[in-house]
C-alpha positions in Angstrom: 134.6 164.3 92.8 134.8 163.1 96.5 131.0 163.4 96.7 130.5 161.2 93.6 132.9 158.7 95.0 131.0 158.6 98.3 127.6 158.2 96.5 129.1 155.3 94.4 130.4 153.6 97.6 127.0 154.0 99.3 125.3 152.6 96.2 127.7 149.6 96.2 127.1 149.1 99.9 123.4 149.2 99.5 123.5 146.9 96.5 125.7 144.4 98.4 123.4 144.7 101.5 120.3 144.1 99.3 121.9 141.1 97.5 123.0 139.7 100.9 119.5 140.2 102.3 117.9 138.4 99.3 120.4 135.5 99.5 119.8 135.2 103.3 116.0 135.2 102.7 116.4 132.5 100.1 118.6 130.4 102.4 116.0 130.9 105.2 113.2 129.8 102.9 115.1 126.7 101.8 116.0 125.7 105.3 112.4 126.2 106.4 111.2 124.1 103.5 113.6 121.3 104.4 112.7 121.5 108.1 109.0 121.4 107.3 109.5 118.4 104.9 111.3 116.5 107.6 108.6 117.2 110.1 105.9 115.9 107.6 108.0 112.8 106.9 108.4 112.2 110.7 104.7 112.7 111.2 103.9 110.1 108.6 106.0 107.6 110.5 103.9 108.3 113.6 100.9 106.2 114.3 98.4 106.3 117.1 97.1 103.2 118.9 93.8 103.4 120.8 94.1 101.9 124.3 90.6 101.9 125.8 89.7 105.0 123.8 93.0 106.9 124.6 95.3 107.6 121.7 98.9 106.5 122.3 101.6 107.7 120.0 103.7 104.9 118.5 106.7 105.1 116.2 106.7 103.2 113.0 109.9 101.4 112.1 111.7 101.8 108.8 109.7 99.8 106.3 112.7 98.7 104.3 114.5 97.4 107.4 111.4 95.5 108.7 110.2 94.1 105.4 112.3 90.8 105.4 111.0 90.1 108.8 107.4 90.5 107.5 108.2 88.3 104.5 109.4 85.5 106.8 106.5 86.0 109.2 104.0 85.7 106.3 105.7 82.5 105.0 105.5 81.0 108.5 101.9 82.1 109.0 100.8 80.6 105.6 102.3 77.2 106.4 100.9 77.2 109.9 97.3 77.9 108.6 97.6 75.6 105.6 99.0 72.6 107.4 97.5 72.9 110.9 94.4 70.6 110.8 92.1 68.9 113.2 89.3 66.4 112.5 86.8 69.2 112.2 85.4 70.1 108.7 84.5 73.7 109.7 88.0 74.2 111.2 89.7 72.9 108.1 87.6 75.1 105.8 88.3 78.2 108.0 92.0 77.5 108.2 92.2 77.0 104.4 90.2 80.1 103.7 92.6 82.2 105.8 95.6 80.6 104.2 94.4 81.2 100.7 94.1 84.9 101.2 97.9 84.9 101.5 98.8 83.1 98.3 98.1 83.1 94.6 96.3 80.4 92.6 99.1 77.9 93.3 97.7 77.6 96.8 94.2 76.9 95.5 95.5 74.3 93.1 97.2 72.5 96.0 94.1 72.8 98.2 91.9 71.3 95.4 94.4 68.6 94.7 94.4 67.5 98.4 90.6 67.8 98.6 90.0 65.7 95.4 92.4 63.0 96.7 90.4 62.7 99.9 93.1 64.0 102.2 90.8 66.2 104.3 88.2 63.4 104.6 91.0 61.1 105.7 92.0 63.6 108.4 88.5 63.6 109.7 87.9 59.8 109.5 91.2 58.9 111.1 90.7 61.5 113.8 94.1 63.0 113.0 95.6 66.2 114.4 98.2 67.7 112.1 100.7 70.4 113.1 103.7 72.0 111.5 106.8 73.7 112.9 109.2 75.9 110.9 112.8 74.8 111.3 114.2 77.5 109.1 113.1 79.9 106.3 115.7 80.8 103.7 114.8 84.0 101.8 116.8 85.5 99.0 116.1 89.2 99.4 117.2 90.0 95.8 114.7 87.9 93.9 112.4 87.2 96.9 112.6 83.4 96.5 112.2 81.4 99.6 112.6 77.8 100.8 110.7 76.7 103.8 112.1 73.9 106.0 109.7 72.5 108.5 108.6 69.4 110.5 105.1 68.1 110.1 103.5 66.0 112.9 100.5 63.8 112.2 99.0 62.4 115.4 96.5 59.6 114.7 94.7 57.2 117.0 97.1 54.4 116.1 100.3 56.1 115.0 102.5 59.2 115.3 104.0 60.2 112.0 106.8 62.8 111.7 107.4 64.1 108.2 109.9 66.5 106.6 108.2 69.5 104.9 110.2 71.5 102.3 108.4 74.0 100.1 109.5 76.8 97.9 108.0 79.9 96.2 108.3 83.6 95.9 106.9 86.5 97.9 105.6 89.8 96.4 104.6 93.0 98.2 100.9 93.9 97.8 98.6 96.4 99.6 97.8 95.5 103.1 94.3 94.4 104.0 92.4 92.9 107.0 92.9 89.5 105.4 96.6 90.1 104.5 97.9 92.5 107.2 101.6 92.0 106.2 100.9 93.0 102.6 102.8 90.0 101.3 101.6 87.6 98.6 103.1 84.1 98.2 103.5 83.1 94.6 104.4 80.0 92.5 104.4 77.8 95.7 105.1 74.1 95.5 106.0 71.3 97.9 109.5 69.9 97.3 109.7 67.2 100.0 107.1 65.7 102.3 108.7 62.4 103.1 108.3 60.4 106.4 111.1 60.8 109.0 109.6 58.4 111.5 106.5 56.4 112.1 105.6 55.2 115.6 102.8 52.8 116.3 100.7 53.4 119.4 99.8 50.5 121.6 96.8 50.5 123.9 
């Protein structure tokens, strides 16, 4: 009877040891999988920048944390390209081309409207230099609607005009490209206010 009892105990011990070994192996596999997954995710956040042919490791910031910054940067960039003009037809076309890569057809409609009304010809004929500076960009991160507040300066031969520039629209995430490195598309854009703040005559 004692022999049978010892055998049963040994069987139970072996069984418990086997189960324990299996559970431990499963835990090791799960931990290894999690660790490997984390390594892969971290590797995906790593990018290499070539400096004179030498790869330098750089760390990519969290996309979600950085996205609002990119949205505002894109809004600012578009307005800079669209409204910075000199009396040079090639420059105007190049600036407009770059700007229109960043916006939907609402940008093309505004461009064609200005062109048909002779605005760009007037810039050239009056030898005007037009610049714009962003005062603030208000962005609702929930519906991605923005309002741009800026100051437009029109420097002509005979006058210096300062205008208020207020526009609004929406931003949408799109795949990044060489022409749209931020991967942000401006949509349903329109000008709300472009009234004069001051007009100063120049005297020779």
